C-alpha positions in Angstrom: -2.6 6.9 -21.3 -5.6 8.2 -19.3 -5.5 9.4 -15.7 -7.5 6.5 -14.6 -5.0 4.0 -16.2 -2.0 5.8 -14.7 -3.8 5.6 -11.3 -4.5 2.0 -11.6 -0.9 1.3 -12.6 0.4 3.1 -9.5 -2.0 1.3 -7.3 -0.8 -2.0 -8.8 2.8 -1.0 -8.1 2.0 0.0 -4.5 0.2 -3.3 -3.9 3.2 -5.2 -5.2 5.5 -3.2 -3.0 3.3 -3.8 0.0 3.2 -7.5 -0.9 7.0 -7.7 -1.0 7.4 -5.9 2.2 5.0 -8.4 3.9 7.0 -11.2 2.5 10.3 -9.9 3.6 8.8 -9.2 7.1 7.8 -13.1 7.2 11.4 -14.0 6.2 13.2 -11.8 8.7 14.2 -13.1 12.2 14.6 -9.6 13.6 11.4 -8.6 15.3 12.0 -5.0 15.1 12.8 -5.1 11.3 9.6 -7.3 10.9 7.6 -4.7 12.6 9.1 -2.0 10.5 8.3 -3.8 7.2 4.7 -4.7 8.4 4.2 -1.0 9.3 5.4 0.2 5.9 3.3 -2.3 4.1 0.2 -1.3 6.2 0.9 2.4 5.3 1.0 1.5 1.6 -2.2 -0.2 1.9 -4.0 2.8 3.5 -2.5 4.9 0.7 -3.9 2.6 -2.0 -7.3 2.7 -0.3 -7.3 6.5 -0.1 -6.4 6.8 -3.8 -9.2 4.4 -4.6 -11.7 6.3 -2.5 -10.7 9.6 -4.0 -11.0 8.2 -7.5 -14.4 6.9 -6.7 -15.7 10.0 -5.0 -15.9 8.0 -1.5 -13.4 10.2 0.4 -13.2 9.0 3.9 -11.8 11.1 6.8 -8.5 10.0 8.0 -8.5 7.8 11.1 
């Protein structure tokens, strides 16, 4: 398996995990738990974006 394929698979796994966290956040009635799940999902999305930018050579400085 190529490095690009492995990166794509990893990104897909992270996207799925972020989606699941967002869905769990929507279902929970605890505001603090909702916020934690949304924050984790947001961090995963940022990680996915950073990996994508590194792979394409478009490295952005951190916010």
